[in-house]
C-alpha positions in Angstrom: -20.4 -23.4 -2.1 -22.6 -22.8 -5.5 -24.6 -20.3 -3.4 -21.1 -18.1 -2.6 -19.8 -18.5 -5.3 -22.6 -17.3 -7.5 -22.9 -14.6 -4.9 -18.8 -12.9 -5.5 -18.8 -14.1 -8.9 -22.2 -11.8 -9.7 -23.1 -7.2 -9.7 -22.0 -5.6 -7.3 -20.0 -8.5 -4.9 -18.1 -8.5 -8.6 -16.4 -5.4 -9.1 -14.6 -6.0 -5.2 -14.2 -9.6 -6.0 -12.1 -8.1 -9.0 -10.3 -5.6 -6.2 -9.8 -8.1 -3.9 -7.9 -10.6 -5.9 -5.9 -7.2 -7.8 -4.9 -6.9 -4.1 -4.2 -10.1 -3.2 -1.7 -10.7 -6.1 -0.1 -7.4 -5.3 0.7 -8.4 -1.7 1.9 -11.6 -3.1 4.1 -10.4 -5.1 5.8 -7.9 -2.5 6.4 -10.6 0.3 7.9 -12.4 -3.5 10.2 -9.4 -4.5 8.9 -8.3 -7.1 7.1 -5.2 -6.6 7.9 -2.3 -3.9 6.2 -2.2 -1.0 6.4 0.8 1.7 5.3 2.2 4.5 4.4 6.0 2.7 1.0 7.9 4.5 -0.3 11.0 3.9 0.9 12.9 6.0 2.7 16.6 5.6 6.0 16.7 7.0 8.7 17.2 5.3 7.0 17.9 2.0 7.5 21.6 0.1 6.1 22.3 -3.4 4.1 24.7 -4.6 0.6 26.3 -3.6 -1.7 25.0 -5.1 0.3 21.4 -4.7 0.4 22.3 -0.9 -3.9 22.7 -1.5 -4.1 18.9 -2.7 -1.9 17.6 -0.2 -3.8 19.3 2.7 -6.9 18.2 1.0 -6.5 14.4 0.6 -4.7 14.1 4.1 -8.2 16.1 5.3 -9.6 13.2 3.6 -7.7 10.4 5.7 -8.0 12.5 8.0 -12.0 12.6 8.0 -11.6 9.1 8.5 -9.0 8.2 11.0 -7.1 6.7 8.5 -4.0 9.3 8.5 -0.5 7.7 9.6 -1.5 4.3 8.0 -0.1 3.4 5.1 -2.0 4.0 1.8 -1.8 0.2 0.5 -2.5 -1.0 4.1 -5.5 1.0 4.5 -6.6 1.2 0.8 -6.9 -3.1 1.1 -8.0 -3.3 4.5 -11.0 -1.1 2.8 -11.3 -3.3 -0.1 -12.1 -5.7 1.7 -14.7 -4.5 4.0 -16.5 -2.5 0.7 -16.4 -6.8 -0.2 -17.9 -8.8 3.4 -20.3 -5.6 3.1 -21.4 -6.5 -0.8 -21.7 -10.2 0.2 -23.4 -10.1 2.6 -26.5 -7.5 1.5 -26.0 -9.6 -2.3 -26.8 -12.9 0.0 -29.7 -11.0 2.4 -31.5 -9.1 -0.6 -30.7 -11.1 -3.6 -34.1 -14.1 -3.2 -36.1 -10.7 -2.4 -35.4 -8.5 -4.7 -36.4 -10.1 -8.4 -36.4 -6.7 -10.7 -33.4 -6.6 -13.1 -33.3 -2.6 -12.9 -33.7 -2.5 -9.1 -31.0 -5.2 -8.3 -28.6 -3.2 -10.9 -30.0 0.1 -9.5 -29.1 -1.0 -6.0 -25.4 -2.6 -6.8 -24.3 0.9 -8.4 -25.1 2.0 -5.3 -23.8 -0.6 -3.0 -20.2 0.4 -5.2 -20.4 3.6 -4.4 -21.5 3.1 -0.3 -19.6 0.1 0.7 -16.1 1.8 1.0 -17.4 5.6 2.6 -19.1 2.9 5.3 -16.1 1.1 5.7 -13.8 3.5 5.9 -14.4 5.0 9.0 -14.5 1.3 10.6 -10.9 0.7 9.7 -10.1 3.7 10.5 -10.9 3.1 13.9 -9.5 -0.3 13.8 -6.4 -0.3 13.1 -5.7 3.8 15.0 -3.6 1.8 17.8 -1.4 0.5 14.8 -0.2 3.9 14.4 2.8 4.1 16.4 4.0 1.0 15.1 3.4 2.6 10.9 5.3 5.1 12.0 8.2 4.0 13.9 8.4 1.3 11.1 8.3 4.5 8.1 11.2 6.3 9.7 13.7 2.8 10.4 12.5 2.7 6.6 13.7 6.4 5.7 17.2 5.1 7.9 16.6 8.0 10.1 17.9 10.9 7.0 20.8 11.7 8.1 23.1 9.6 5.4 23.7 6.7 8.2 23.8 4.2 6.4 26.2 5.2 3.6 28.9 1.9 3.1 26.5 -0.1 4.7 26.3 -3.3 2.8 22.7 -4.7 2.0 21.1 -7.8 -0.1 19.0 -7.1 -2.8 14.8 -8.4 -2.4 14.2 -7.5 -5.7 14.7 -9.3 -8.7 15.9 -6.1 -10.4 17.4 -2.4 -9.5 17.3 0.4 -11.8 17.1 4.1 -11.3 13.3 3.6 -10.9 12.7 0.3 -8.5 14.1 -1.5 -6.3 14.2 -3.1 -2.5 17.4 -4.1 -0.1 16.5 -5.8 3.0 20.2 -4.7 6.2 20.6 -5.0 9.2 21.2 -1.9 11.0 21.6 -2.2 14.9 19.5 -5.9 15.7 16.7 -5.0 13.2 16.1 -5.7 9.1 15.4 -2.7 7.3 14.0 -3.1 4.0 15.2 0.1 1.9 14.3 1.8 -1.3 17.5 1.6 -3.3 18.5 3.0 -7.1 21.2 1.8 -9.2 22.8 3.3 -12.1 22.6 1.1 -15.4 22.7 -1.3 -17.5 23.3 -3.6 -14.4 22.8 -7.1 -13.8 21.7 -6.4 -10.1 19.0 -9.0 -9.2 17.6 -11.0 -5.9 20.0 -12.0 -3.0 23.3 -9.6 -5.1 25.7 -7.5 -2.5 25.6 -4.2 -2.4 27.4 -1.2 -1.2 24.8 1.8 -0.3 27.2 4.9 -2.1 23.9 8.0 -1.2 21.8 8.7 0.1 18.2 11.5 -1.5 16.3 12.9 0.6 14.2 13.8 -1.5 13.4 10.9 -3.1 14.0 9.2 0.2 15.9 6.0 -1.6 19.6 5.2 -1.7 21.9 4.4 -4.7 23.4 1.8 -4.3 26.4 0.0 -6.2 27.6 -4.1 -6.5 30.0 -4.8 -3.8 33.6 -5.2 -4.9 
């Protein structure tokens, strides 16, 4: 146990230990409904932007496609890449820490590990998650409410601790499936987790639903 703690708290593993801790914290607050969660990916479908923006988006999509990470929610792919990088760093540090005695050489190797660990991790995670891309696509399409204002007038339940013009999630049952929607409401309001709300409008450009408290 002492050797394990020494490893995860030593450079460069400490860098990824910190990132892994932040990742776990993000998923914890997401499950508690204190943060937005969505299935956004780097797909180009439905994006209108100027030439410069399209170029940047295309480059980003091409980069993800190279590692087979396109079509995978960014939060999920990033979380797995961080976890994989942590494992790689942990194993390599455990291998060389007793064999390399010079501190400057340990620091040099550590810096390279920080850079190379995610590069090695990305294609591995891309291959492992590729079979799930159709599932992610289905979830994303459902979360978008089919983009046809079909959910207007439906009742939903707030799942976050508040709903503002910039933040909020809600649960809704649609055709037997439970969906998580991004919702927004005019301020001030006292909406909180568990409140019933009614969907009044869909904003396709932002992929969010305007809501208000039910009468």
